[in-house]
All heavy atoms as an XYZ file, in Angstrom:
764
protein
N      75.671    -57.327    115.020
C      76.646    -56.645    114.164
C      76.833    -55.206    114.646
O      75.923    -54.584    115.151
C      76.136    -56.605    112.719
C      76.175    -57.925    111.976
S      77.827    -58.462    111.567
C      78.255    -57.332    110.302
N      78.026    -54.716    114.419
C      78.262    -53.311    114.707
C      77.495    -52.495    113.674
O      77.585    -52.734    112.488
C      79.755    -53.013    114.636
N      76.704    -51.549    114.136
C      75.824    -50.812    113.239
C      76.386    -49.481    112.776
O      75.744    -48.773    112.043
C      74.475    -50.615    113.921
C      73.723    -51.929    114.040
C      72.431    -51.759    114.790
N      72.602    -51.711    116.226
C      72.863    -52.749    117.000
N      72.998    -53.925    116.491
N      72.984    -52.619    118.295
N      77.553    -49.141    113.208
C      78.100    -47.858    112.791
C      79.536    -47.712    113.233
O      80.084    -48.554    113.942
N      80.111    -46.619    112.794
C      81.508    -46.377    113.140
C      81.707    -46.257    114.643
O      82.747    -46.664    115.159
C      82.018    -45.119    112.437
C      82.226    -45.302    110.964
C      81.477    -44.573    110.053
C      83.165    -46.207    110.488
C      81.673    -44.743    108.689
C      83.364    -46.380    109.127
C      82.607    -45.651    108.223
N      80.721    -45.709    115.351
C      80.887    -45.591    116.804
C      80.988    -46.970    117.453
O      81.785    -47.183    118.356
C      79.802    -44.725    117.443
C      78.403    -45.156    117.127
O      78.176    -46.155    116.438
N      77.436    -44.396    117.599
N      80.214    -47.947    116.957
C      80.287    -49.314    117.484
C      81.668    -49.920    117.206
O      82.259    -50.571    118.070
C      79.212    -50.196    116.858
C      77.832    -49.902    117.326
N      77.151    -48.775    116.946
C      77.005    -50.597    118.134
C      75.954    -48.787    117.504
N      75.845    -49.881    118.236
N      82.165    -49.689    115.999
C      83.481    -50.216    115.632
C      84.554    -49.586    116.506
O      85.462    -50.273    116.990
C      83.764    -49.958    114.138
C      82.770    -50.732    113.277
C      85.206    -50.343    113.779
C      82.749    -50.307    111.823
N      84.439    -48.289    116.727
C      85.408    -47.577    117.566
C      85.385    -48.145    118.992
O      86.441    -48.380    119.595
C      85.068    -46.082    117.564
C      86.233    -45.206    117.810
N      86.736    -44.349    116.874
C      87.002    -45.049    118.913
C      87.775    -43.702    117.392
N      87.946    -44.113    118.620
N      84.205    -48.371    119.518
C      84.068    -48.945    120.866
C      84.709    -50.326    120.912
O      85.486    -50.635    121.819
C      82.587    -48.995    121.288
C      82.052    -47.572    121.516
C      82.407    -49.859    122.538
C      80.538    -47.476    121.608
N      84.385    -51.169    119.934
C      84.961    -52.518    119.916
C      86.479    -52.477    119.806
O      87.171    -53.274    120.454
C      84.371    -53.339    118.763
C      82.958    -53.861    118.978
C      82.437    -54.506    117.699
C      82.905    -54.852    120.142
N      86.991    -51.576    119.007
C      88.448    -51.458    118.856
C      89.110    -51.219    120.216
O      90.057    -51.914    120.587
C      88.786    -50.317    117.893
C      90.225    -49.912    117.948
N      91.236    -50.685    117.420
C      90.830    -48.830    118.507
C      92.393    -50.088    117.646
N      92.175    -48.960    118.299
N      88.606    -50.240    120.943
C      89.215    -49.925    122.242
C      88.946    -51.011    123.275
O      89.818    -51.320    124.092
C      88.754    -48.560    122.741
C      89.399    -47.442    122.001
N      90.723    -47.105    122.150
C      88.921    -46.593    121.054
C      91.033    -46.110    121.359
N      89.949    -45.778    120.676
N      87.761    -51.607    123.231
C      87.423    -52.651    124.204
C      88.201    -53.934    123.941
O      88.329    -54.773    124.830
C      85.917    -52.928    124.181
N      88.733    -54.090    122.739
C      89.612    -55.227    122.457
C      90.992    -54.968    123.034
O      91.631    -55.869    123.560
C      89.713    -55.467    120.947
C      90.645    -56.604    120.597
C      90.791    -56.799    119.112
C      91.786    -57.922    118.859
N      92.153    -58.055    117.466
N      91.452    -53.711    122.929
C      92.794    -53.348    123.388
C      92.914    -53.348    124.913
O      93.939    -53.754    125.448
C      93.176    -51.969    122.845
C      93.208    -51.879    121.332
C      94.271    -52.751    120.707
O      95.410    -52.741    121.206
O      93.960    -53.448    119.728
N      91.869    -52.866    125.591
C      91.893    -52.758    127.049
C      90.462    -52.576    127.556
O      89.558    -52.294    126.782
C      92.748    -51.571    127.494
C      92.229    -50.228    126.989
C      93.177    -49.075    127.294
O      94.141    -49.277    128.047
O      92.940    -47.986    126.772
N      90.281    -52.730    128.849
C      88.969    -52.474    129.440
C      88.671    -50.986    129.348
O      89.548    -50.155    129.587
C      88.937    -52.925    130.898
O      89.086    -54.324    130.971
N      87.444    -50.666    128.996
C      87.023    -49.266    128.856
C      85.870    -48.992    129.811
O      85.201    -49.917    130.265
C      86.587    -48.946    127.405
C      85.383    -49.810    127.004
C      87.752    -49.105    126.438
C      84.667    -49.359    125.751
N      85.651    -47.725    130.116
C      84.463    -47.338    130.882
C      83.829    -46.149    130.179
O      84.452    -45.469    129.353
C      84.787    -47.066    132.357
C      85.818    -46.009    132.617
C      85.441    -44.696    132.880
C      87.179    -46.318    132.630
C      86.380    -43.716    133.136
C      88.127    -45.343    132.879
C      87.726    -44.049    133.133
O      88.663    -43.079    133.388
N      82.573    -45.918    130.479
C      81.758    -44.987    129.728
C      82.300    -43.590    129.578
O      82.378    -43.076    128.457
N      82.679    -42.930    130.662
C      83.111    -41.535    130.551
C      84.406    -41.426    129.747
O      84.579    -40.476    128.982
C      83.241    -40.873    131.920
O      84.182    -41.545    132.717
N      85.304    -42.401    129.880
C      86.529    -42.385    129.080
C      86.184    -42.568    127.601
O      86.707    -41.857    126.737
C      87.489    -43.499    129.516
C      88.734    -43.489    128.686
C      89.857    -42.749    128.905
C      88.958    -44.205    127.465
N      90.769    -42.971    127.896
C      90.240    -43.870    126.995
C      88.206    -45.108    126.722
C      90.786    -44.386    125.832
C      88.747    -45.633    125.553
C      90.018    -45.275    125.119
N      85.287    -43.513    127.309
C      84.916    -43.785    125.924
C      84.224    -42.581    125.313
O      84.458    -42.245    124.151
C      84.013    -45.024    125.857
C      83.824    -45.577    124.461
S      85.338    -46.310    123.798
C      85.545    -45.381    122.298
N      83.394    -41.897    126.084
C      82.703    -40.705    125.600
C      83.717    -39.629    125.203
O      83.614    -39.018    124.135
C      81.750    -40.184    126.674
C      80.746    -39.135    126.246
C      79.841    -39.659    125.141
C      79.915    -38.702    127.448
N      84.723    -39.424    126.045
C      85.777    -38.451    125.744
C      86.550    -38.867    124.490
O      86.850    -38.037    123.626
C      86.726    -38.339    126.941
C      87.766    -37.271    126.795
C      88.622    -37.153    128.043
O      88.065    -37.094    129.159
O      89.856    -37.119    127.886
N      86.864    -40.137    124.374
C      87.581    -40.652    123.200
C      86.770    -40.422    121.927
O      87.307    -39.978    120.910
C      87.868    -42.154    123.393
C      88.481    -42.837    122.197
C      89.902    -42.409    121.887
O      90.580    -41.809    122.744
O      90.352    -42.677    120.753
N      85.494    -40.713    121.967
C      84.632    -40.511    120.801
C      84.552    -39.026    120.435
O      84.605    -38.670    119.256
C      83.243    -41.092    121.044
C      83.179    -42.624    121.099
C      81.822    -43.081    121.610
C      83.487    -43.246    119.749
N      84.457    -38.165    121.440
C      84.426    -36.717    121.180
C      85.706    -36.259    120.493
O      85.659    -35.425    119.585
C      84.210    -35.937    122.470
C      82.805    -35.973    122.970
N      82.481    -35.627    124.261
C      81.637    -36.331    122.382
C      81.178    -35.765    124.432
N      80.650    -36.197    123.298
N      86.854    -36.805    120.919
C      88.137    -36.440    120.306
C      88.175    -36.789    118.825
O      88.928    -36.202    118.057
C      89.291    -37.123    121.033
C      89.598    -36.523    122.384
C      90.756    -37.211    123.081
O      91.549    -37.921    122.415
O      90.872    -37.045    124.305
N      87.375    -37.769    118.425
C      87.350    -38.207    117.033
C      86.145    -37.655    116.275
O      85.804    -38.153    115.199
C      87.387    -39.732    116.953
C      88.717    -40.286    117.375
N      89.802    -40.328    116.527
C      89.139    -40.773    118.565
C      90.836    -40.839    117.182
N      90.454    -41.115    118.412
N      85.495    -36.651    116.869
C      84.436    -35.949    116.160
C      83.038    -36.515    116.294
O      82.122    -36.059    115.619
N      82.854    -37.505    117.149
C      81.513    -38.046    117.361
C      80.750    -37.130    118.307
O      81.208    -36.857    119.412
C      81.566    -39.452    117.973
C      82.180    -40.498    117.075
C      83.536    -40.757    117.120
C      81.390    -41.225    116.193
C      84.107    -41.725    116.310
C      81.947    -42.193    115.374
C      83.314    -42.438    115.437
O      83.869    -43.394    114.632
N      79.609    -36.637    117.876
C      78.741    -35.812    118.717
C      77.792    -36.756    119.440
O      76.792    -37.196    118.871
C      77.961    -34.814    117.855
C      78.836    -33.817    117.123
C      79.593    -32.890    118.067
O      79.047    -32.544    119.136
O      80.731    -32.503    117.729
N      78.120    -37.094    120.662
C      77.348    -38.080    121.402
C      77.294    -37.686    122.870
O      78.276    -37.203    123.426
C      78.023    -39.448    121.249
C      77.283    -40.583    121.902
S      78.135    -42.162    121.684
C      78.114    -42.342    119.912
N      76.140    -37.907    123.488
C      75.987    -37.640    124.918
C      76.062    -38.962    125.678
O      75.965    -40.045    125.093
C      74.638    -36.982    125.183
O      73.595    -37.906    124.943
N      76.210    -38.847    126.989
C      76.192    -40.046    127.832
C      74.859    -40.778    127.678
O      74.812    -42.006    127.705
C      76.436    -39.672    129.289
N      73.787    -40.021    127.476
C      72.466    -40.611    127.300
C      72.342    -41.430    126.029
O      71.428    -42.249    125.896
N      73.253    -41.218    125.101
C      73.304    -42.024    123.874
C      74.299    -43.168    124.023
O      74.032    -44.296    123.613
C      73.703    -41.150    122.670
O      72.734    -40.111    122.527
C      73.769    -41.954    121.388
N      75.465    -42.883    124.615
C      76.515    -43.892    124.730
C      76.114    -45.065    125.609
O      76.320    -46.217    125.227
C      77.810    -43.269    125.256
C      78.942    -44.272    125.506
C      79.359    -44.959    124.212
C      80.118    -43.593    126.178
N      75.576    -44.793    126.792
C      75.315    -45.890    127.724
C      74.313    -46.905    127.176
O      74.546    -48.119    127.317
C      74.936    -45.360    129.110
C      76.148    -44.796    129.825
C      76.354    -43.431    129.926
C      77.122    -45.635    130.356
C      77.476    -42.914    130.549
C      78.249    -45.132    130.977
C      78.426    -43.770    131.076
O      79.551    -43.273    131.691
N      73.245    -46.501    126.508
C      72.375    -47.512    125.879
C      73.097    -48.322    124.793
O      72.819    -49.508    124.614
C      71.232    -46.685    125.288
C      71.169    -45.467    126.150
C      72.613    -45.172    126.486
N      74.042    -47.686    124.081
C      74.822    -48.425    123.088
C      75.662    -49.491    123.784
O      75.690    -50.655    123.355
C      75.714    -47.474    122.259
C      74.852    -46.617    121.331
C      76.758    -48.254    121.465
C      75.619    -45.507    120.623
N      76.360    -49.106    124.856
C      77.174    -50.081    125.602
C      76.312    -51.221    126.132
O      76.692    -52.397    126.027
C      77.916    -49.389    126.751
C      79.006    -48.396    126.362
C      79.528    -47.668    127.597
C      80.144    -49.091    125.621
N      75.150    -50.887    126.698
C      74.259    -51.928    127.237
C      73.763    -52.841    126.122
O      73.679    -54.063    126.300
C      73.084    -51.295    127.981
C      73.498    -50.502    129.177
N      72.744    -49.467    129.682
C      74.596    -50.555    129.961
C      73.358    -48.940    130.723
N      74.487    -49.574    130.907
N      73.427    -52.254    124.971
C      72.970    -53.048    123.840
C      74.061    -53.970    123.313
O      73.798    -55.128    122.967
N      75.288    -53.465    123.260
C      76.406    -54.287    122.797
C      76.683    -55.414    123.779
O      77.037    -56.530    123.380
C      77.645    -53.418    122.583
C      77.497    -52.464    121.402
S      78.891    -51.321    121.210
C      80.139    -52.441    120.543
N      76.480    -55.141    125.063
C      76.625    -56.201    126.070
C      75.525    -57.240    125.870
O      75.796    -58.446    125.864
C      76.555    -55.604    127.471
C      76.686    -56.637    128.569
C      76.436    -56.083    129.958
O      75.973    -54.933    130.097
O      76.685    -56.840    130.910
N      74.303    -56.789    125.688
C      73.168    -57.700    125.476
C      73.369    -58.557    124.227
O      73.010    -59.733    124.209
C      71.877    -56.890    125.359
C      70.635    -57.725    125.217
C      69.391    -56.867    125.120
C      68.175    -57.747    124.860
N      66.994    -56.941    124.574
N      73.977    -57.965    123.190
C      74.234    -58.686    121.942
C      75.443    -59.622    122.031
O      75.781    -60.295    121.059
C      74.465    -57.697    120.791
C      73.205    -56.937    120.405
O      72.087    -57.384    120.775
O      73.333    -55.890    119.743
N      76.097    -59.636    123.190
C      77.235    -60.534    123.376
C      78.543    -60.016    122.808
O      79.493    -60.781    122.646
N      78.616    -58.715    122.525
C      79.836    -58.134    121.963
C      80.786    -57.625    123.044
O      81.991    -57.542    122.816
C      79.482    -56.979    121.019
C      78.536    -57.322    119.868
C      78.194    -56.069    119.080
C      79.141    -58.392    118.974
N      80.232    -57.274    124.206
C      81.017    -56.764    125.332
C      80.676    -57.534    126.594
O      79.529    -57.941    126.789
C      80.707    -55.284    125.582
C      81.029    -54.273    124.493
C      80.502    -52.889    124.884
C      82.514    -54.224    124.209
N      81.669    -57.724    127.445
C      81.469    -58.227    128.805
C      81.628    -57.052    129.744
O      82.485    -56.190    129.522
C      82.518    -59.274    129.182
C      82.185    -60.639    128.667
O      81.026    -61.001    128.528
N      83.210    -61.412    128.374
N      80.846    -57.033    130.808
C      80.920    -55.947    131.792
C      81.419    -56.494    133.117
O      81.038    -57.581    133.540
C      79.532    -55.326    131.979
C      79.484    -54.240    133.039
C      78.105    -53.616    133.145
C      77.148    -54.622    133.731
N      75.796    -54.086    133.914
N      82.296    -55.733    133.756
C      82.696    -56.036    135.126
C      82.567    -54.760    135.938
O      82.689    -53.660    135.400
C      84.131    -56.570    135.176
O      85.036    -55.618    134.675
N      82.288    -54.905    137.214
C      82.118    -53.751    138.085
C      83.268    -53.700    139.077
O      83.604    -54.701    139.692
C      80.769    -53.815    138.803
C      79.605    -53.734    137.829
C      78.242    -53.743    138.509
O      78.173    -53.939    139.737
O      77.253    -53.544    137.783
N      83.870    -52.516    139.205
C      85.026    -52.324    140.073
C      84.756    -51.125    140.975
O      84.266    -50.092    140.519
C      86.307    -52.078    139.226
C      87.503    -51.792    140.118
C      86.574    -53.247    138.306
N      85.090    -51.261    142.247
C      84.953    -50.158    143.191
C      86.164    -49.242    143.021
O      87.300    -49.637    143.247
C      84.885    -50.700    144.623
C      84.577    -49.622    145.626
O      85.049    -48.495    145.540
N      83.787    -49.978    146.619
N      85.906    -48.011    142.575
C      86.962    -47.019    142.371
C      86.667    -45.836    143.284
O      85.708    -45.100    143.062
C      87.017    -46.560    140.889
C      88.086    -45.495    140.692
C      87.250    -47.741    139.967
N      87.450    -45.706    144.338
C      87.286    -44.623    145.311
C      85.857    -44.570    145.851
O      85.259    -43.493    145.950
C      87.677    -43.270    144.705
C      89.058    -43.253    144.126
N      90.182    -43.414    144.896
C      89.484    -43.106    142.841
C      91.248    -43.363    144.123
N      90.852    -43.190    142.873
N      85.307    -45.719    146.171
C      83.982    -45.791    146.772
C      82.821    -45.772    145.796
O      81.673    -45.844    146.205
N      83.098    -45.667    144.517
C      82.038    -45.680    143.500
C      82.235    -46.890    142.600
O      83.357    -47.280    142.304
C      82.067    -44.412    142.643
C      81.725    -43.158    143.401
C      81.688    -41.971    142.468
C      81.287    -40.720    143.238
N      81.131    -39.569    142.362
N      81.131    -47.463    142.166
C      81.201    -48.601    141.255
C      81.373    -48.085    139.828
O      80.570    -47.293    139.343
C      79.929    -49.477    141.350
C      79.770    -50.040    142.769
C      79.965    -50.595    140.318
C      80.908    -50.931    143.217
N      82.442    -48.535    139.181
C      82.681    -48.186    137.784
C      82.502    -49.460    136.956
O      83.033    -50.505    137.304
C      84.086    -47.630    137.589
C      84.352    -47.256    136.132
C      85.721    -46.648    135.935
N      85.748    -45.299    136.482
C      86.858    -44.617    136.701
N      88.030    -45.156    136.440
N      86.805    -43.397    137.186
N      81.761    -49.334    135.875
C      81.517    -50.469    134.981
C      82.533    -50.439    133.854
O      82.620    -49.461    133.112
C      80.092    -50.421    134.440
C      79.069    -50.566    135.537
C      77.673    -50.330    135.042
C      76.733    -50.428    136.246
N      75.454    -49.824    135.992
N      83.297    -51.503    133.761
C      84.290    -51.652    132.705
C      83.769    -52.632    131.662
O      83.126    -53.627    132.003
C      85.608    -52.181    133.271
C      86.401    -51.148    134.013
C      86.259    -50.991    135.394
C      87.310    -50.330    133.354
C      86.994    -50.042    136.084
C      88.048    -49.375    134.038
C      87.890    -49.240    135.400
O      88.608    -48.299    136.080
N      84.067    -52.352    130.419
C      83.638    -53.200    129.311
C      84.859    -53.704    128.558
O      85.824    -52.967    128.351
C      82.735    -52.412    128.353
C      81.458    -51.968    128.994
C      81.374    -50.747    129.656
C      80.322    -52.775    128.963
C      80.202    -50.333    130.258
C      79.138    -52.363    129.570
C      79.083    -51.151    130.212
O      77.920    -50.755    130.820
N      84.766    -54.947    128.127
C      85.840    -55.596    127.367
C      85.193    -56.369    126.226
O      84.124    -56.969    126.408
C      86.598    -56.539    128.302
C      87.802    -57.164    127.730
C      89.004    -56.288    127.937
N      90.131    -56.969    127.319
C      91.265    -56.406    127.045
N      91.468    -55.173    127.362
N      92.219    -57.072    126.479
N      85.812    -56.382    125.062
C      85.275    -57.110    123.914
C      85.279    -58.614    124.191
O      86.240    -59.149    124.746
C      86.074    -56.801    122.660
N      84.209    -59.270    123.797
C      84.122    -60.728    123.871
C      84.738    -61.316    122.600
O      85.085    -60.580    121.665
C      82.655    -61.187    123.953
O      81.995    -60.772    122.747
C      81.949    -60.602    125.174
N      84.824    -62.638    122.536
C      85.291    -63.278    121.307
C      84.384    -62.898    120.140
O      84.861    -62.600    119.042
C      85.325    -64.800    121.466
C      86.430    -65.265    122.398
O      87.379    -64.487    122.658
O      86.363    -66.416    122.867
N      83.080    -62.891    120.391
C      82.132    -62.499    119.346
C      82.372    -61.047    118.935
O      82.340    -60.721    117.739
C      80.698    -62.677    119.846
C      79.641    -62.291    118.826
C      78.236    -62.489    119.380
C      77.187    -62.016    118.380
N      75.828    -62.154    118.913
N      82.614    -60.170    119.901
C      82.897    -58.771    119.609
C      84.149    -58.616    118.765
O      84.195    -57.799    117.838
N      85.169    -59.415    119.058
C      86.400    -59.362    118.278
C      86.165    -59.852    116.849
O      86.713    -59.297    115.900
C      87.501    -60.168    118.965
C      87.980    -59.500    120.239
C      89.159    -60.190    120.881
O      89.866    -60.965    120.190
O      89.395    -59.955    122.076
N      85.315    -60.875    116.682
C      84.972    -61.365    115.338
C      84.237    -60.286    114.548
O      84.533    -60.061    113.366
C      84.106    -62.620    115.437
C      84.838    -63.848    115.918
C      83.904    -65.023    116.158
O      82.762    -65.019    115.647
O      84.335    -65.959    116.857
N      83.282    -59.607    115.192
C      82.535    -58.539    114.534
C      83.486    -57.409    114.147
O      83.385    -56.847    113.046
C      81.386    -58.036    115.441
C      80.802    -56.734    114.929
C      80.308    -59.103    115.559
N      84.429    -57.089    115.013
C      85.412    -56.054    114.718
C      86.244    -56.427    113.499
O      86.470    -55.598    112.617
C      86.318    -55.809    115.931
C      87.441    -54.795    115.740
C      86.900    -53.413    115.395
C      88.305    -54.743    116.998
N      86.697    -57.658    113.425
C      87.499    -58.093    112.279
C      86.692    -58.036    110.988
O      87.206    -57.612    109.945
C      88.072    -59.494    112.511
C      89.150    -59.535    113.569
C      90.265    -58.524    113.346
O      90.790    -58.424    112.206
O      90.610    -57.802    114.299
N      85.423    -58.440    111.043
C      84.541    -58.336    109.868
C      84.399    -56.877    109.436
O      84.462    -56.564    108.244
C      83.144    -58.881    110.182
C      83.016    -60.368    110.185
C      81.589    -60.798    110.532
O      80.626    -60.046    110.246
O      81.448    -61.890    111.089
N      84.188    -56.000    110.410
C      84.012    -54.581    110.117
C      85.282    -53.990    109.512
O      85.216    -53.184    108.584
C      83.620    -53.823    111.388
N      86.432    -54.394    110.033
C      87.702    -53.907    109.478
C      87.851    -54.323    108.020
O      88.274    -53.526    107.177
C      88.879    -54.444    110.290
C      89.108    -53.716    111.572
C      90.315    -54.265    112.292
N      90.610    -53.445    113.458
C      91.240    -53.890    114.526
N      91.667    -55.129    114.580
N      91.458    -53.087    115.547
N      87.525    -55.576    107.739
C      87.634    -56.072    106.363
C      86.693    -55.303    105.435
O      87.083    -54.907    104.328
C      87.337    -57.575    106.321
N      85.470    -55.070    105.878
C      84.500    -54.338    105.057
C      84.928    -52.881    104.879
O      84.796    -52.320    103.792
C      83.112    -54.418    105.681
C      82.498    -55.801    105.550
C      81.150    -55.888    106.213
C      80.619    -57.303    106.088
N      79.355    -57.479    106.798
N      85.458    -52.276    105.933
C      85.919    -50.891    105.841
C      87.100    -50.794    104.876
O      87.191    -49.847    104.090
C      86.307    -50.364    107.219
N      87.983    -51.779    104.909
C      89.134    -51.790    104.009
C      88.668    -51.900    102.555
O      89.158    -51.179    101.681
C      90.075    -52.934    104.369
C      91.282    -53.008    103.471
C      92.272    -52.023    103.529
C      91.436    -54.042    102.567
C      93.377    -52.075    102.697
C      92.541    -54.105    101.723
C      93.510    -53.117    101.800
O      94.591    -53.174    100.970
N      87.705    -52.789    102.306
C      87.159    -52.928    100.952
C      86.517    -51.621    100.491
O      86.709    -51.196     99.358
C      86.126    -54.063    100.897
C      86.746    -55.437    100.923
C      87.675    -55.707     99.746
O      87.303    -55.376     98.587
O      88.781    -56.235     99.984
N      85.776    -50.991    101.367
C      85.139    -49.710    101.030
C      86.199    -48.651    100.733
O      86.100    -47.919     99.754
C      84.235    -49.253    102.166
C      83.578    -47.880    101.993
C      82.681    -47.855    100.753
C      82.803    -47.504    103.242
N      87.216    -48.593    101.570
C      88.285    -47.625    101.371
C      88.934    -47.819    100.009
O      89.155    -46.857     99.266
C      89.327    -47.743    102.489
C      90.521    -46.854    102.270
C      90.448    -45.499    102.500
C      91.721    -47.391    101.826
C      91.542    -44.676    102.285
C      92.816    -46.572    101.614
C      92.740    -45.214    101.839
N      89.228    -49.066     99.643
C      89.847    -49.347     98.346
C      88.918    -48.902     97.217
O      89.386    -48.387     96.202
C      90.157    -50.833     98.196
C      91.310    -51.297     99.042
C      91.800    -52.694     98.724
C      90.737    -53.693     98.385
N      91.191    -55.062     98.278
N      87.631    -49.097     97.391
C      86.655    -48.750     96.359
C      86.553    -47.228     96.157
O      86.488    -46.759     95.036
C      85.284    -49.299     96.753
C      84.225    -49.065     95.742
C      83.760    -50.314     95.067
O      84.317    -51.389     95.315
O      82.826    -50.204     94.283
N      86.550    -46.486     97.241
C      86.325    -45.050     97.124
C      87.614    -44.248     96.968
O      87.569    -43.071     96.672
C      85.506    -44.488     98.311
C      86.239    -44.657     99.633
C      84.133    -45.140     98.347
C      85.549    -44.029    100.811
N      88.742    -44.886     97.156
C      90.027    -44.204     97.054
C      90.300    -43.822     95.664
O      90.445    -43.625     94.724
C      91.136    -45.082     97.611
C      92.477    -44.405     97.607
C      93.508    -45.299     98.206
C      94.853    -44.592     98.120
N      95.969    -45.420     98.003
């Protein structure tokens, strides 16, 4: 399960398109998440291990970049999280 808003945010973007760590870190910072690469990369690896993300490696200008994409399971978890967030929003509104 996604354990926090940062996980949901990652799944949202990984469903829309392939993401990579430094881009995701910048995106999270833009939304007010105080997170370092040392925190993000273990989250991505854990989400991959949990079957929420698939990883592919691409050579970009001579360097290997790891791209992540939401799996079917990741998309299901995202939909569950959206439903729960919507219920919470209705409750606290």
